[in-house]
C-alpha positions as CSV (number, residue, x, y, z in Angstrom):
1,X,-7.0,7.9,-32.9
2,X,-7.4,10.9,-35.2
3,X,-7.2,14.5,-33.9
4,X,-11.0,15.0,-34.1
5,X,-11.7,11.8,-32.1
6,X,-13.4,8.7,-33.3
7,X,-16.7,6.8,-32.8
8,X,-17.3,3.1,-32.7
9,X,-20.4,1.0,-32.8
10,X,-20.8,-2.6,-31.7
11,X,-23.7,-5.1,-31.3
12,X,-23.3,-7.4,-28.3
13,X,-23.6,-11.1,-29.1
14,X,-23.8,-12.6,-25.6
15,X,-25.6,-11.9,-22.3
16,X,-24.0,-10.8,-19.0
17,X,-20.7,-9.2,-19.8
18,X,-19.7,-6.0,-18.0
19,X,-19.7,-2.9,-20.2
20,X,-16.1,-1.9,-19.4
21,X,-14.8,-5.4,-20.0
22,X,-16.7,-5.7,-23.3
23,X,-15.2,-2.4,-24.6
24,X,-11.6,-3.3,-23.6
25,X,-11.9,-6.5,-25.7
26,X,-13.1,-4.9,-28.9
27,X,-9.6,-4.6,-30.3
28,X,-9.5,-0.8,-30.4
29,X,-6.5,-0.4,-28.1
30,X,-8.1,0.7,-24.9
31,X,-7.6,-1.0,-21.5
32,X,-10.4,-1.8,-19.1
33,X,-9.5,1.1,-16.9
34,X,-9.5,3.4,-19.8
35,X,-12.9,2.1,-20.9
36,X,-14.3,2.6,-17.4
37,X,-13.1,6.2,-17.5
38,X,-14.7,6.8,-20.9
39,X,-18.0,5.3,-19.6
40,X,-17.9,7.4,-16.5
41,X,-17.3,10.5,-18.7
42,X,-20.5,9.7,-20.6
43,X,-18.9,8.8,-23.8
44,X,-20.6,5.4,-24.1
45,X,-24.2,4.6,-24.7
46,X,-26.1,1.3,-24.7
47,X,-29.2,1.4,-26.9
48,X,-29.0,5.2,-26.8
49,X,-28.7,5.4,-23.0
50,X,-25.7,6.3,-20.8
51,X,-24.9,3.5,-18.5
52,X,-22.4,2.7,-15.7
53,X,-19.2,0.8,-16.2
54,X,-20.7,-2.3,-14.4
55,X,-23.7,-2.4,-16.6
56,X,-24.4,-6.0,-17.8
57,X,-25.0,-6.3,-21.5
58,X,-27.6,-8.4,-23.3
59,X,-27.4,-10.1,-26.7
60,X,-28.4,-7.6,-29.3
61,X,-27.6,-4.5,-27.3
62,X,-26.2,-1.6,-29.5
63,X,-23.1,-0.1,-27.9
64,X,-21.7,3.2,-29.1
65,X,-18.4,4.6,-27.9
66,X,-17.0,8.1,-28.6
67,X,-13.3,8.6,-28.1
68,X,-12.2,12.1,-27.2
69,X,-9.8,14.0,-29.5
70,X,-6.1,13.4,-28.9
71,X,-4.6,16.1,-26.7
72,X,-1.1,17.3,-27.0
73,X,0.8,15.5,-24.2
74,X,2.3,17.7,-21.5
75,X,5.6,16.0,-22.1
76,X,8.6,17.7,-23.7
77,X,10.6,16.0,-26.4
78,X,14.2,15.4,-25.3
79,X,17.3,14.6,-27.4
80,X,18.2,11.4,-25.6
81,X,20.2,8.7,-27.5
82,X,18.2,5.6,-28.4
83,X,19.4,2.2,-29.3
84,X,17.0,1.6,-32.2
85,X,17.0,-2.0,-33.4
86,X,14.5,-1.5,-36.2
87,X,12.3,1.3,-37.5
88,X,9.9,1.9,-40.3
89,X,6.8,4.2,-41.0
90,X,4.6,2.0,-38.7
91,X,6.7,1.2,-35.6
92,X,10.1,1.0,-34.1
93,X,11.8,-1.5,-31.8
94,X,14.1,0.0,-29.1
95,X,16.7,-1.7,-26.9
96,X,16.0,0.1,-23.5
97,X,18.9,0.4,-21.1
98,X,18.5,-0.5,-17.5
99,X,17.5,2.5,-15.3
100,X,15.4,4.3,-17.9
101,X,11.8,4.8,-17.1
102,X,9.4,4.0,-20.0
103,X,7.0,6.9,-19.4
104,X,6.4,9.7,-16.9
105,X,4.2,9.0,-14.0
106,X,1.1,11.2,-13.5
107,X,2.2,14.5,-11.8
108,X,5.9,13.7,-12.3
109,X,7.2,15.0,-15.6
110,X,10.8,15.2,-14.8
111,X,12.0,14.0,-18.1
112,X,14.6,11.5,-19.2
113,X,12.1,8.8,-20.0
114,X,11.7,6.7,-23.1
115,X,8.6,8.6,-24.1
116,X,10.6,11.9,-24.0
117,X,13.2,10.4,-26.3
118,X,10.6,8.9,-28.7
119,X,8.8,12.2,-29.0
120,X,12.0,13.9,-30.1
121,X,13.1,11.1,-32.4
122,X,9.7,10.6,-34.1
123,X,8.9,14.3,-34.4
124,X,5.3,13.9,-33.3
125,X,4.6,10.7,-35.3
126,X,3.4,8.4,-32.5
127,X,0.1,6.7,-31.9
128,X,-2.3,8.4,-29.4
129,X,-4.4,5.4,-28.4
130,X,-2.9,5.1,-24.9
131,X,-3.7,8.8,-24.1
132,X,-1.7,11.7,-23.0
133,X,0.7,9.9,-20.7
134,X,2.0,7.1,-23.0
135,X,2.1,8.2,-26.6
136,X,3.2,5.3,-28.8
137,X,3.7,2.8,-26.0
138,X,2.1,-0.5,-26.7
139,X,3.6,-2.4,-23.8
140,X,6.2,-1.6,-21.1
141,X,9.1,-3.0,-19.1
142,X,10.2,-1.9,-15.7
143,X,12.7,0.9,-15.1
144,X,15.4,-1.6,-13.9
145,X,14.7,-4.1,-16.6
146,X,16.7,-3.8,-19.8
147,X,15.8,-5.0,-23.3
148,X,13.5,-4.8,-26.2
149,X,10.3,-2.8,-26.5
150,X,8.1,-1.9,-29.5
151,X,6.5,1.5,-29.9
152,X,3.8,2.3,-32.5
153,X,3.8,5.3,-34.8
154,X,0.3,4.8,-36.2
155,X,-3.0,4.0,-34.5
156,X,-3.5,1.0,-36.8
157,X,-0.2,-0.5,-35.8
158,X,-0.9,0.2,-32.2
159,X,-4.3,-1.6,-32.3
160,X,-2.8,-4.6,-34.2
161,X,0.0,-5.0,-31.7
162,X,-2.3,-4.6,-28.7
163,X,-4.6,-7.3,-30.2
164,X,-1.7,-9.7,-30.5
165,X,-0.7,-9.1,-26.9
166,X,-4.3,-9.8,-25.8
167,X,-4.4,-13.0,-27.9
168,X,-1.0,-14.2,-26.5
169,X,0.5,-14.4,-30.0
170,X,3.1,-11.7,-29.2
171,X,6.4,-13.3,-28.4
172,X,8.2,-12.0,-25.3
173,X,11.2,-13.8,-23.9
174,X,13.4,-12.7,-21.0
175,X,16.6,-13.8,-19.4
176,X,17.0,-13.6,-15.6
177,X,19.3,-14.7,-12.8
178,X,17.2,-15.9,-9.8
179,X,18.1,-16.9,-6.3
180,X,18.4,-20.6,-5.5
181,X,18.8,-23.7,-7.7
182,X,15.9,-24.7,-9.9
183,X,16.1,-28.3,-10.9
184,X,13.7,-28.4,-14.0
185,X,11.7,-26.3,-16.3
186,X,8.2,-25.2,-15.2
187,X,5.2,-22.9,-15.4
188,X,3.7,-20.5,-12.9
189,X,0.0,-20.1,-13.5
190,X,-1.2,-17.8,-10.8
191,X,-3.4,-14.7,-10.9
192,X,-1.8,-11.3,-10.2
193,X,-3.5,-8.3,-8.6
194,X,-2.7,-5.2,-6.5
195,X,-1.3,-5.8,-3.0
196,X,-3.9,-5.0,-0.4
197,X,-1.7,-3.0,1.9
198,X,1.1,-1.7,-0.4
199,X,-0.5,-0.2,-3.5
200,X,2.8,0.1,-5.2
201,X,3.3,-3.7,-5.2
202,X,1.6,-6.5,-7.0
203,X,1.0,-10.0,-5.6
204,X,-0.4,-13.4,-6.4
205,X,-4.0,-13.2,-5.2
206,X,-7.6,-14.3,-6.1
207,X,-8.9,-10.9,-5.1
208,X,-9.5,-8.4,-8.0
209,X,-6.8,-10.1,-10.0
210,X,-6.1,-11.1,-13.6
211,X,-4.9,-14.5,-15.0
212,X,-1.1,-14.6,-15.4
213,X,1.1,-17.3,-16.8
214,X,4.9,-17.5,-17.0
215,X,6.9,-20.3,-18.5
216,X,10.5,-20.7,-17.4
217,X,13.4,-22.8,-18.7
218,X,16.7,-23.6,-17.0
219,X,19.7,-22.4,-18.9
220,X,22.4,-22.7,-16.3
221,X,22.7,-23.8,-12.6
222,X,25.1,-22.4,-10.1
223,X,25.7,-23.0,-6.3
224,X,23.2,-20.4,-5.2
225,X,21.7,-19.1,-8.4
226,X,19.9,-20.2,-11.6
227,X,20.0,-18.6,-15.1
228,X,16.6,-18.8,-16.7
229,X,14.9,-18.1,-19.9
230,X,11.3,-17.0,-19.3
231,X,8.4,-16.7,-21.8
232,X,5.3,-14.6,-21.0
233,X,1.9,-15.7,-22.0
234,X,0.3,-12.7,-20.3
235,X,1.8,-9.3,-19.5
236,X,0.8,-8.3,-16.0
237,X,2.6,-5.6,-14.1
238,X,5.8,-7.0,-12.6
239,X,4.7,-10.5,-13.7
240,X,8.1,-12.2,-13.8
241,X,9.3,-10.6,-10.6
242,X,6.0,-11.5,-8.7
243,X,5.9,-15.1,-10.1
244,X,9.5,-15.9,-9.4
245,X,9.2,-14.5,-5.8
246,X,6.0,-16.5,-5.4
247,X,7.8,-19.8,-6.0
248,X,10.7,-18.9,-3.8
249,X,13.2,-17.9,-6.5
250,X,13.2,-14.1,-6.7
251,X,15.1,-12.2,-9.4
252,X,18.6,-11.3,-8.2
253,X,18.7,-7.7,-7.2
254,X,14.9,-7.2,-7.2
255,X,14.5,-4.4,-4.6
256,X,10.8,-4.9,-4.2
257,X,10.1,-8.7,-4.3
258,X,13.5,-10.1,-3.4
259,X,15.8,-10.3,-0.4
260,X,18.6,-7.8,0.4
261,X,21.6,-8.6,-1.9
262,X,25.3,-8.5,-1.2
263,X,27.0,-5.3,-2.5
264,X,28.9,-7.2,-5.2
265,X,25.7,-7.9,-7.1
266,X,24.7,-5.5,-9.8
267,X,21.0,-4.8,-9.0
268,X,18.0,-6.3,-10.7
269,X,19.1,-8.9,-13.3
270,X,16.2,-9.2,-15.8
271,X,16.6,-8.6,-19.5
272,X,13.9,-8.6,-22.2
273,X,15.9,-10.5,-24.8
274,X,13.5,-11.5,-27.6
275,X,10.4,-9.8,-29.2
276,X,8.3,-11.2,-32.0
277,X,5.1,-10.0,-33.6
278,X,3.2,-9.8,-36.9
279,X,3.9,-6.5,-38.5
280,X,0.9,-4.5,-40.0
281,X,2.3,-5.6,-43.4
282,X,1.4,-9.2,-42.5
283,X,5.0,-10.4,-42.0
284,X,6.2,-12.0,-38.7
285,X,9.2,-10.2,-37.4
286,X,11.5,-11.3,-34.5
287,X,14.3,-9.4,-32.8
288,X,16.9,-10.5,-30.2
289,X,19.1,-8.4,-27.9
290,X,22.5,-9.5,-26.6
291,X,22.9,-9.7,-22.9
292,X,24.0,-6.3,-21.6
293,X,27.3,-5.7,-19.8
294,X,25.8,-5.7,-16.3
295,X,24.2,-9.1,-16.9
296,X,27.4,-10.6,-18.3
297,X,29.4,-9.3,-15.3
298,X,27.1,-11.0,-12.9
299,X,27.4,-14.3,-14.8
300,X,31.2,-14.0,-14.8
301,X,31.1,-13.4,-11.0
302,X,29.2,-16.5,-10.3
303,X,30.4,-18.9,-13.0
304,X,33.0,-20.5,-10.7
305,X,30.2,-21.6,-8.5
306,X,28.6,-23.8,-11.2
307,X,27.3,-27.1,-10.0
């Protein structure tokens, strides 16, 4: 989004879709919650009239959306070393270490996050579509998950990458060690939503949820563990951790969805190993990260229990 803001106009082609959902699917890089906030702020009009986020559109409705100017984020650039796998004028791919938070939480700007590091490295050249809290961040991985993540330098790159994620054409493969022995490859197709009593957790639920699909492939079996490759079709919060716990094979070391682990284990063992997407120049690019030391040490500690 440019510094002076930007306006969009659309003509609805079908009946019955909620206004916030419609805007989030226009390929302009805003989430449904962001669309709802813009609507509530009076920045959207349908046929010239301000409507609520749950307004149902009709075919032929003219929808206008005004995005606010990009504000300077209240986040300080920090000279934090980055493992940059690839970089050009449009985007960069970073190999995030385990333990690094991707972006500051609202009200907690303590620093040391990937966003702080990116702001220093890119010298202000990051997309602003995701707003003040997440400059340049197209997708995210958990603090205790290591591996590959792409950040956008331009708004056009951000929109293009976000559209690929929405269309499930964005390749994301993970490696994980899970509890128990899994006999064959499989798929978990179960919707994920916010936990009803613990708002910091997600869960498989039909209530206020979104579709979520995870494919898993057995790479190695051990006496009490399984090494998996996992491929995401969707990208819900904590998706792999929630889905694996749901089928009774929680990620080793997962402090939220797993069981207490022996002290000899190394914490959450989940690594974003492969990332693939179509670059704004039209070329498909794919990147792969080696398993980090903590992951290799765990495999070495359980290799003698192989079945």
